[in-house]
C-alpha positions as a Markdown table, in Angstrom:
| # | Residue | x | y | z |
|---|---|---|---|---|
| 1 | Met | 0.0 | 0.0 | 0.0 |
| 2 | Gly | 1.4 | 3.4 | -1.0 |
| 3 | Val | 1.9 | 6.2 | 1.5 |
| 4 | Leu | -0.6 | 8.5 | -0.3 |
| 5 | Ser | -3.2 | 5.7 | -0.4 |
| 6 | Phe | -2.7 | 4.9 | 3.3 |
| 7 | Val | -3.0 | 8.6 | 4.3 |
| 8 | Ala | -6.1 | 9.2 | 2.0 |
| 9 | Lys | -7.9 | 6.2 | 3.5 |
| 10 | Arg | -7.2 | 7.3 | 7.1 |
| 11 | Ile | -8.3 | 10.9 | 6.3 |
| 12 | Gly | -11.5 | 9.6 | 4.6 |
| 13 | Leu | -12.3 | 7.5 | 7.7 |
| 14 | Tyr | -11.6 | 10.6 | 9.9 |
| 15 | Leu | -14.1 | 12.7 | 7.9 |
| 16 | Ala | -16.7 | 9.9 | 8.0 |
| 17 | Val | -16.4 | 9.7 | 11.8 |
| 18 | Leu | -16.8 | 13.5 | 12.1 |
| 19 | Phe | -19.8 | 13.5 | 9.8 |
| 20 | Ile | -21.6 | 10.7 | 11.7 |
| 21 | Gly | -20.7 | 12.3 | 15.1 |
| 22 | Leu | -22.0 | 15.7 | 14.0 |
| 23 | Thr | -25.2 | 14.1 | 12.7 |
| 24 | Ile | -25.8 | 12.3 | 16.0 |
| 25 | Thr | -25.0 | 15.5 | 17.9 |
| 26 | Phe | -27.6 | 17.4 | 15.9 |
| 27 | Met | -30.3 | 14.8 | 16.5 |
| 28 | Leu | -29.8 | 14.0 | 20.2 |
| 29 | Pro | -30.8 | 17.4 | 21.7 |
| 30 | Arg | -34.0 | 17.4 | 19.6 |
| 31 | Leu | -35.0 | 14.2 | 21.3 |
| 32 | Met | -34.9 | 15.9 | 24.7 |
| 33 | Pro | -38.3 | 16.7 | 26.3 |
| 34 | Ile | -37.1 | 20.3 | 26.9 |
| 35 | Asn | -37.9 | 23.0 | 24.3 |
| 36 | Pro | -35.3 | 25.7 | 24.9 |
| 37 | Val | -37.3 | 28.4 | 23.1 |
| 38 | Asp | -40.3 | 27.8 | 25.4 |
| 39 | Gly | -38.1 | 27.9 | 28.4 |
| 40 | Tyr | -36.4 | 31.2 | 27.4 |
| 41 | Ile | -39.8 | 32.8 | 26.6 |
| 42 | Gly | -41.0 | 31.6 | 30.0 |
| 43 | Gln | -38.1 | 33.3 | 31.7 |
| 44 | Ile | -38.8 | 36.6 | 29.9 |
| 45 | Gln | -42.5 | 36.4 | 30.8 |
| 46 | Ser | -41.6 | 35.9 | 34.4 |
| 47 | Arg | -39.3 | 38.9 | 34.4 |
| 48 | Ala | -42.0 | 41.0 | 32.7 |
| 49 | Asn | -44.6 | 39.8 | 35.2 |
| 50 | Gly | -46.7 | 38.2 | 32.5 |
| 51 | Thr | -47.3 | 41.5 | 30.6 |
| 52 | Leu | -46.2 | 40.2 | 27.2 |
| 53 | Thr | -49.0 | 40.1 | 24.6 |
| 54 | Pro | -49.6 | 36.9 | 22.5 |
| 55 | Glu | -48.4 | 38.9 | 19.4 |
| 56 | Ala | -45.1 | 39.8 | 21.1 |
| 57 | Ile | -44.6 | 36.2 | 22.2 |
| 58 | Ala | -45.2 | 34.9 | 18.7 |
| 59 | Glu | -42.8 | 37.4 | 17.2 |
| 60 | Met | -40.2 | 36.6 | 19.8 |
| 61 | Arg | -40.6 | 32.9 | 19.1 |
| 62 | Val | -40.0 | 33.4 | 15.4 |
| 63 | Asn | -36.9 | 35.5 | 16.1 |
| 64 | Leu | -35.5 | 33.0 | 18.6 |
| 65 | Glu | -36.1 | 30.1 | 16.2 |
| 66 | Gln | -34.3 | 32.0 | 13.5 |
| 67 | Leu | -31.4 | 33.0 | 15.8 |
| 68 | Tyr | -30.8 | 29.5 | 17.1 |
| 69 | Gly | -31.3 | 27.6 | 13.8 |
| 70 | Leu | -34.6 | 26.1 | 14.8 |
| 71 | Lys | -36.6 | 27.5 | 11.9 |
| 72 | Gly | -38.0 | 25.3 | 9.2 |
| 73 | Asp | -38.3 | 21.5 | 9.0 |
| 74 | Ile | -35.7 | 19.1 | 10.4 |
| 75 | Phe | -33.8 | 18.8 | 7.1 |
| 76 | Thr | -33.5 | 22.6 | 6.7 |
| 77 | Gln | -32.3 | 22.9 | 10.3 |
| 78 | Tyr | -29.7 | 20.1 | 9.6 |
| 79 | Leu | -28.3 | 21.9 | 6.6 |
| 80 | Ser | -28.1 | 25.2 | 8.5 |
| 81 | Tyr | -26.4 | 23.4 | 11.4 |
| 82 | Leu | -23.7 | 21.9 | 9.1 |
| 83 | Lys | -23.0 | 25.2 | 7.5 |
| 84 | Arg | -22.7 | 27.0 | 10.8 |
| 85 | Val | -20.6 | 24.4 | 12.5 |
| 86 | Val | -18.4 | 23.0 | 9.7 |
| 87 | Ile | -17.8 | 26.2 | 7.6 |
| 88 | Asp | -18.2 | 29.0 | 10.1 |
| 89 | Phe | -17.5 | 27.0 | 13.4 |
| 90 | Asp | -20.3 | 29.1 | 14.8 |
| 91 | Phe | -22.6 | 27.6 | 17.5 |
| 92 | Gly | -24.6 | 30.8 | 18.0 |
| 93 | Pro | -25.4 | 32.3 | 21.4 |
| 94 | Ser | -26.2 | 30.4 | 24.5 |
| 95 | Phe | -29.9 | 30.1 | 25.6 |
| 96 | Thr | -28.9 | 30.2 | 29.3 |
| 97 | Tyr | -26.4 | 33.0 | 29.1 |
| 98 | Tyr | -27.8 | 35.0 | 26.2 |
| 99 | Pro | -26.3 | 36.9 | 24.4 |
| 100 | Thr | -22.9 | 35.3 | 25.2 |
| 101 | Glu | -21.6 | 33.4 | 22.3 |
| 102 | Val | -21.0 | 29.6 | 22.8 |
| 103 | Ser | -17.6 | 29.9 | 21.2 |
| 104 | Thr | -16.7 | 32.5 | 23.8 |
| 105 | Met | -17.8 | 30.3 | 26.7 |
| 106 | Ile | -15.9 | 27.3 | 25.3 |
| 107 | Val | -12.7 | 29.3 | 24.8 |
| 108 | Ala | -12.9 | 30.6 | 28.4 |
| 109 | Ala | -13.5 | 27.1 | 29.9 |
| 110 | Leu | -11.2 | 25.0 | 27.6 |
| 111 | Pro | -7.8 | 26.0 | 29.1 |
| 112 | Trp | -9.1 | 24.9 | 32.6 |
| 113 | Thr | -10.2 | 21.5 | 31.3 |
| 114 | Leu | -7.1 | 20.9 | 29.2 |
| 115 | Gly | -4.7 | 22.1 | 31.9 |
| 116 | Leu | -6.1 | 19.7 | 34.5 |
| 117 | Leu | -7.0 | 16.6 | 32.5 |
| 118 | Leu | -4.2 | 16.5 | 30.0 |
| 119 | Thr | -1.6 | 17.0 | 32.8 |
| 120 | Ala | -3.2 | 14.3 | 35.0 |
| 121 | Thr | -3.6 | 11.9 | 32.2 |
| 122 | Val | 0.1 | 12.1 | 31.1 |
| 123 | Ile | 1.3 | 11.8 | 34.7 |
| 124 | Ala | -0.8 | 8.8 | 35.3 |
| 125 | Trp | 0.4 | 7.2 | 32.1 |
| 126 | Leu | 4.1 | 7.8 | 32.8 |
| 127 | Met | 3.9 | 6.6 | 36.4 |
| 128 | Gly | 1.7 | 3.6 | 35.7 |
| 129 | Asn | 3.9 | 2.4 | 32.8 |
| 130 | Met | 7.1 | 2.8 | 34.8 |
| 131 | Val | 5.7 | 0.8 | 37.8 |
| 132 | Gly | 4.0 | -1.7 | 35.5 |
| 133 | Leu | 7.3 | -2.2 | 33.5 |
| 134 | Val | 9.2 | -3.0 | 36.7 |
| 135 | Ala | 6.4 | -5.3 | 38.0 |
| 136 | Gly | 6.3 | -7.1 | 34.7 |
| 137 | Tyr | 10.0 | -7.6 | 34.1 |
| 138 | Phe | 10.6 | -8.8 | 37.7 |
| 139 | His | 7.3 | -10.6 | 37.9 |
| 140 | Lys | 8.8 | -13.6 | 39.7 |
| 141 | Gln | 9.9 | -11.5 | 42.7 |
| 142 | Lys | 7.7 | -10.6 | 45.7 |
| 143 | Ala | 8.1 | -6.9 | 45.3 |
| 144 | Ala | 6.4 | -7.2 | 41.9 |
| 145 | Ser | 3.3 | -8.7 | 43.6 |
| 146 | Ile | 3.1 | -5.7 | 45.8 |
| 147 | Leu | 3.2 | -3.3 | 42.8 |
| 148 | Glu | 0.6 | -5.4 | 41.0 |
| 149 | Phe | -1.6 | -5.4 | 44.1 |
| 150 | Leu | -1.5 | -1.6 | 44.0 |
| 151 | Gly | -2.9 | -1.6 | 40.5 |
| 152 | Ile | -5.6 | -4.3 | 41.4 |
| 153 | Leu | -6.6 | -2.1 | 44.4 |
| 154 | Leu | -7.1 | 1.1 | 42.4 |
| 155 | Tyr | -8.4 | -0.1 | 39.0 |
| 156 | Pro | -11.9 | -1.5 | 40.0 |
| 157 | Ile | -12.9 | 1.5 | 42.1 |
| 158 | Pro | -15.5 | 3.6 | 40.2 |
| 159 | Tyr | -14.2 | 7.1 | 39.7 |
| 160 | Tyr | -17.0 | 8.9 | 41.5 |
| 161 | Ile | -16.4 | 6.8 | 44.7 |
| 162 | Leu | -12.6 | 7.4 | 44.4 |
| 163 | Ala | -13.2 | 11.1 | 43.9 |
| 164 | Val | -15.6 | 11.5 | 46.9 |
| 165 | Ser | -13.3 | 9.4 | 49.1 |
| 166 | Val | -10.2 | 11.5 | 48.3 |
| 167 | Leu | -12.3 | 14.6 | 48.8 |
| 168 | Leu | -13.5 | 13.4 | 52.2 |
| 169 | Ile | -10.0 | 12.3 | 53.3 |
| 170 | Leu | -7.9 | 15.3 | 52.1 |
| 171 | Ala | -10.4 | 18.1 | 52.4 |
| 172 | Tyr | -12.6 | 17.1 | 55.4 |
| 173 | Ile | -10.9 | 14.6 | 57.7 |
| 174 | Phe | -7.4 | 16.0 | 57.0 |
| 175 | Pro | -8.1 | 19.6 | 55.7 |
| 176 | Ile | -5.1 | 19.8 | 53.5 |
| 177 | Phe | -7.1 | 21.2 | 50.5 |
| 178 | Pro | -10.3 | 23.3 | 50.6 |
| 179 | Leu | -13.7 | 21.7 | 50.2 |
| 180 | Ser | -14.9 | 24.6 | 48.1 |
| 181 | Pro | -12.0 | 25.7 | 45.9 |
| 182 | Thr | -11.7 | 29.3 | 44.7 |
| 183 | Phe | -10.3 | 30.0 | 41.2 |
| 184 | Pro | -9.4 | 33.6 | 40.6 |
| 185 | Val | -10.4 | 35.4 | 37.5 |
| 186 | Gly | -8.9 | 38.4 | 35.6 |
| 187 | Gln | -5.3 | 39.0 | 34.7 |
| 188 | Met | -3.0 | 36.3 | 35.8 |
| 189 | Thr | -0.3 | 37.0 | 38.4 |
| 190 | Trp | 2.1 | 34.6 | 40.1 |
| 191 | Pro | 0.1 | 34.5 | 43.3 |
| 192 | Lys | -3.0 | 33.7 | 41.3 |
| 193 | Val | -1.2 | 30.9 | 39.4 |
| 194 | Gly | -0.1 | 29.5 | 42.7 |
| 195 | Met | -3.7 | 29.5 | 44.0 |
| 196 | Ile | -5.0 | 27.8 | 40.8 |
| 197 | Ile | -2.3 | 25.1 | 41.1 |
| 198 | Tyr | -3.1 | 24.5 | 44.8 |
| 199 | Asn | -6.9 | 24.3 | 44.2 |
| 200 | Ser | -6.3 | 22.0 | 41.2 |
| 201 | Leu | -4.2 | 19.5 | 43.1 |
| 202 | Leu | -7.1 | 17.6 | 44.6 |
| 203 | Pro | -9.0 | 16.8 | 41.4 |
| 204 | Ala | -5.6 | 16.1 | 39.7 |
| 205 | Ile | -4.7 | 13.5 | 42.4 |
| 206 | Thr | -8.0 | 11.7 | 41.9 |
| 207 | Leu | -7.5 | 11.6 | 38.1 |
| 208 | Val | -3.9 | 10.3 | 38.5 |
| 209 | Leu | -5.1 | 7.6 | 40.9 |
| 210 | Ala | -8.0 | 6.6 | 38.5 |
| 211 | Gly | -5.7 | 6.1 | 35.5 |
| 212 | Phe | -2.7 | 4.8 | 37.5 |
| 213 | Gly | -4.1 | 1.4 | 38.3 |
| 214 | Trp | -5.1 | 0.5 | 34.7 |
| 215 | Asn | -1.7 | 1.6 | 33.4 |
| 216 | Ile | 0.1 | -0.6 | 35.9 |
| 217 | Leu | -1.9 | -3.7 | 35.1 |
| 218 | Ser | -1.8 | -3.3 | 31.3 |
| 219 | Met | 1.9 | -2.6 | 31.2 |
| 220 | Lys | 2.7 | -5.4 | 33.5 |
| 221 | Ala | 0.8 | -7.9 | 31.3 |
| 222 | Leu | 2.5 | -6.6 | 28.2 |
| 223 | Ala | 6.0 | -6.7 | 29.9 |
| 224 | Val | 5.5 | -10.3 | 31.2 |
| 225 | Ala | 4.5 | -11.4 | 27.7 |
| 226 | Thr | 7.4 | -9.5 | 26.0 |
| 227 | Thr | 10.0 | -10.8 | 28.5 |
| 228 | Glu | 9.4 | -14.3 | 27.2 |
| 229 | Glu | 10.0 | -13.3 | 23.5 |
| 230 | Pro | 12.9 | -15.0 | 21.8 |
| 231 | Tyr | 14.8 | -11.8 | 21.2 |
| 232 | Val | 14.7 | -10.9 | 24.9 |
| 233 | Val | 16.0 | -14.4 | 25.8 |
| 234 | Tyr | 18.7 | -14.0 | 23.1 |
| 235 | Ala | 19.8 | -10.7 | 24.6 |
| 236 | Arg | 20.0 | -12.4 | 28.0 |
| 237 | Leu | 22.2 | -15.2 | 26.6 |
| 238 | Lys | 24.4 | -12.5 | 25.0 |
| 239 | Gly | 25.0 | -11.1 | 28.5 |
| 240 | Ala | 22.9 | -8.0 | 28.3 |
| 241 | Ser | 22.2 | -6.5 | 31.7 |
| 242 | Asn | 18.7 | -6.4 | 33.3 |
| 243 | Trp | 18.5 | -2.6 | 32.7 |
| 244 | Thr | 19.4 | -3.0 | 29.0 |
| 245 | Arg | 16.9 | -5.8 | 28.4 |
| 246 | Met | 14.2 | -4.1 | 30.4 |
| 247 | Thr | 14.5 | -0.7 | 28.7 |
| 248 | Arg | 15.8 | -1.5 | 25.1 |
| 249 | Tyr | 14.0 | -4.8 | 24.5 |
| 250 | Val | 11.0 | -5.1 | 26.7 |
| 251 | Phe | 9.9 | -1.5 | 27.2 |
| 252 | Arg | 10.2 | -0.4 | 23.6 |
| 253 | Asn | 8.1 | -3.3 | 22.3 |
| 254 | Ala | 5.5 | -3.3 | 25.2 |
| 255 | Leu | 5.1 | 0.5 | 24.8 |
| 256 | Leu | 3.3 | 0.4 | 21.4 |
| 257 | Pro | -0.2 | -0.5 | 22.7 |
| 258 | Gln | 0.3 | 1.9 | 25.6 |
| 259 | Val | 0.9 | 4.8 | 23.1 |
| 260 | Thr | -2.4 | 4.0 | 21.5 |
| 261 | Ala | -4.1 | 4.0 | 24.9 |
| 262 | Leu | -2.5 | 7.3 | 25.7 |
| 263 | Ala | -3.6 | 9.0 | 22.5 |
| 264 | Leu | -7.2 | 7.8 | 22.9 |
| 265 | Ser | -7.1 | 8.9 | 26.6 |
| 266 | Leu | -6.0 | 12.4 | 25.5 |
| 267 | Gly | -8.7 | 12.5 | 22.9 |
| 268 | Met | -11.4 | 11.5 | 25.5 |
| 269 | Val | -10.4 | 14.0 | 28.3 |
| 270 | Phe | -13.8 | 15.7 | 27.9 |
| 271 | Asn | -15.5 | 12.5 | 29.0 |
| 272 | Gly | -13.8 | 12.7 | 32.4 |
| 273 | Ala | -14.4 | 16.4 | 32.7 |
| 274 | Leu | -18.0 | 16.2 | 33.6 |
| 275 | Leu | -17.8 | 14.2 | 36.8 |
| 276 | Thr | -14.5 | 15.8 | 37.9 |
| 277 | Glu | -15.7 | 19.3 | 37.5 |
| 278 | Ile | -19.1 | 18.7 | 39.1 |
| 279 | Ile | -17.6 | 17.0 | 42.2 |
| 280 | Phe | -14.8 | 19.5 | 42.7 |
| 281 | Ser | -16.6 | 22.6 | 41.4 |
| 282 | Tyr | -13.9 | 23.1 | 38.7 |
| 283 | Pro | -14.7 | 25.7 | 36.1 |
| 284 | Gly | -14.3 | 23.8 | 32.9 |
| 285 | Ile | -16.2 | 22.3 | 30.0 |
| 286 | Gly | -17.9 | 19.7 | 32.3 |
| 287 | Leu | -19.8 | 22.4 | 34.2 |
| 288 | Ile | -20.9 | 24.0 | 31.0 |
| 289 | Met | -22.2 | 20.7 | 29.7 |
| 290 | Arg | -24.1 | 20.0 | 32.9 |
| 291 | Thr | -25.8 | 23.5 | 32.8 |
| 292 | Ala | -26.6 | 23.1 | 29.1 |
| 293 | Ala | -28.1 | 19.6 | 29.6 |
| 294 | Thr | -30.4 | 20.6 | 32.5 |
| 295 | Gly | -31.5 | 23.8 | 30.7 |
| 296 | Gly | -31.9 | 22.4 | 27.3 |
| 297 | Asp | -29.3 | 24.7 | 25.9 |
| 298 | Tyr | -28.9 | 23.2 | 22.4 |
| 299 | Asn | -26.1 | 25.4 | 21.2 |
| 300 | Val | -23.8 | 24.9 | 24.2 |
| 301 | Leu | -24.3 | 21.1 | 23.9 |
| 302 | Tyr | -23.5 | 21.3 | 20.2 |
| 303 | Gly | -20.3 | 23.2 | 21.0 |
| 304 | Ala | -19.0 | 21.0 | 23.8 |
| 305 | Ile | -19.9 | 17.6 | 22.2 |
| 306 | Thr | -18.6 | 18.7 | 18.8 |
| 307 | Leu | -15.3 | 19.6 | 20.5 |
| 308 | Ser | -15.2 | 16.2 | 22.1 |
| 309 | Ile | -16.0 | 14.4 | 18.8 |
| 310 | Leu | -13.3 | 16.4 | 17.1 |
| 311 | Ala | -10.7 | 15.6 | 19.8 |
| 312 | Val | -11.4 | 11.8 | 19.8 |
| 313 | Ala | -11.5 | 11.6 | 16.0 |
| 314 | Thr | -8.2 | 13.6 | 15.7 |
| 315 | Ala | -6.5 | 11.4 | 18.3 |
| 316 | Gly | -7.5 | 8.3 | 16.2 |
| 317 | Leu | -6.1 | 9.9 | 13.1 |
| 318 | Val | -2.9 | 10.9 | 14.7 |
| 319 | Ile | -2.5 | 7.3 | 16.0 |
| 320 | Asp | -3.0 | 5.9 | 12.5 |
| 321 | Leu | -0.5 | 8.2 | 11.0 |
| 322 | Ile | 2.3 | 7.9 | 13.5 |
| 323 | Tyr | 2.0 | 4.3 | 14.4 |
| 324 | Pro | 3.9 | 3.1 | 11.3 |
| 325 | Leu | 6.8 | 5.3 | 12.5 |
| 326 | Leu | 6.8 | 3.5 | 15.8 |
| 327 | Asp | 6.3 | 0.0 | 14.6 |
| 328 | Pro | 8.4 | -1.1 | 11.6 |
| 329 | Arg | 6.1 | -4.2 | 11.1 |
| 330 | Ile | 3.3 | -2.0 | 10.1 |
| 331 | Arg | 5.5 | 0.2 | 8.0 |
| 332 | Thr | 6.7 | -2.8 | 5.9 |
| 333 | Lys | 3.1 | -3.7 | 5.2 |
């Protein structure tokens, strides 16, 4: 298979995934029992003490449907949606925070989510793989069983139980961190940066612990299997040291599936944002999605979910394109 043909097929699959994801994103909010236009009109009526005339309400409804892309039949709305999202990358204003643009809300919340979840995901991946590599290479020793037990202990715990437990221990029983963190706004200064890092440590610890166990177990299993490969046995017979065999032979070959897992984890950081940001009152994409879901805010849901779909699909495309560079067996095919 030629390089151009390989790249073209992967890009075609990438575009197909985006198209299907955007289509599902368009349909799901319309299956919700909440009509955002009715909800917004109700809010305005309550503020006006019910003094709006039926003609004013009807005119307002027409304007709102036009503004939020809800005018016309479902097919017309779909075409308008694709044009706004794909070509203009415009999700319109938020229902809940009108007239704030959805893109403005996402841009403001995105650095918080990426800063926390990307950092925690990478740290959990690095630490888990290092511990798993040692536990797998020296799997016949007692110390390896202790390291494996650590992974077995952490991996099955549901994230929300782990998060609440860490919150209770480190913020209530031993008040090292605040129960209700405060994140400063405005121009960044070094004291503000220090406060942000301090208040982000508690959710970061829970995210690292949540990913740490799985990385230990998966790398240990890969390392144990790779240790028995003929080329590792041959290196031992040649007199290569344990460090050389572990790092140059076992680790380099066991790492390939873990790179795939890391890329997918980075692409799916928005999935973990919802629970983390709700439990720890963290000001990111997750809180925006929760508010949008409870208030029937179509446009905010579109923006947040579209961003998540784009991240996951792009992560898959990057994996497909760089994997041949990491694994010569695929490159030769």
